[in-house]
N, C-alpha and C positions, 0 to 999 in steps of 0.2 A: 399422074400430076399434071395440072393444068400448064401449058406452054406459055413463055412469055410473049408470043405473038398473040395467042388468045386473050391475054391479059390486056395486051395493048388494043386490041380491037375493041374488047369490052370498054376500055377507057374511052376509046375515040366514039364509040356509040353513046356514051354518057356525057360525052364532051368534057372529058377531063384530061389534064395535061399532067401525066405522071413522069418523075425522074426515074432513072434506072433503079436505083434503090426503092422506090416505092413500088416499082413494077414487080421487082422480087418480092418484097413484102406481101404485096397483093396475089401474087403466085402461090406462096404459102398459105394465106388465109382462105382464098377462094378453093384451093384444093382441099383444105381441111374441111370447109363447109360441104364441098361436094361429096367428100368421104362420109360425112355424117348422114347425108341423104341417102347413099347407099345402105349405109347400116340401117337406117329406117325402113327402106324398102324390104330389107330382109327379116324385119322384125316380124313375129306373129300376129296375125290379125285377129281382134276378137271377134266372136260370133255375134251377128246381129239378127234379132228376130224382128220381122215386120209386124207392127201392131195394126190390126184392121179394125176400124169403129164400125160397127153396125149401125150407129145412129142413136141406138137406145142407151139411155143413161151414161152418155159420154158427157154430157154438158149438164150443169146444174140448172134449175129452173130461175128463171128470173123472179125477184122479188122486190116489189116497191117498198122502201123504207122511207118514211118521212123524216125530213131533217129535224123536226120536232122532237121526235123520239130519241135521239142521239145527241142532240145540242148540250142537254145537261151533262151528259158523261163526257163529253169533249172538253167542255170548259171546266168541270171539276179536275180532269186529269192534267190540265195545264198549269205548270207552277205559278205563273204571275198573273192574277186576274184582278178584275175590278167589275163588280155588277155581273152584268151578261155578256162582258168584254175580256179579250185576252190582252195583255201587254206584251208588245214587243219591242227590241231595241229601235231606237231611231235610224234611219238609213242616211238621211241627209245631213 
């Protein structure tokens, strides 16, 4: 368990003024947090496998898509439209 002196020191570093009651409360809470970190340190770690990319086929090829090709699809998918424009709510 963390000591009251350590809590007071931490509070001083954080520029906090704690009452004796608050120091006791923080002592319990900080101890619980540190106990949880100890529990996490003891937990089994999953195996990690390094992935090595050779540079071949790890990225897709760039393709040029004309905005005119997808314009009609986008406008037709929008719920509120007029002619070749989409309607949105007024911001102002």
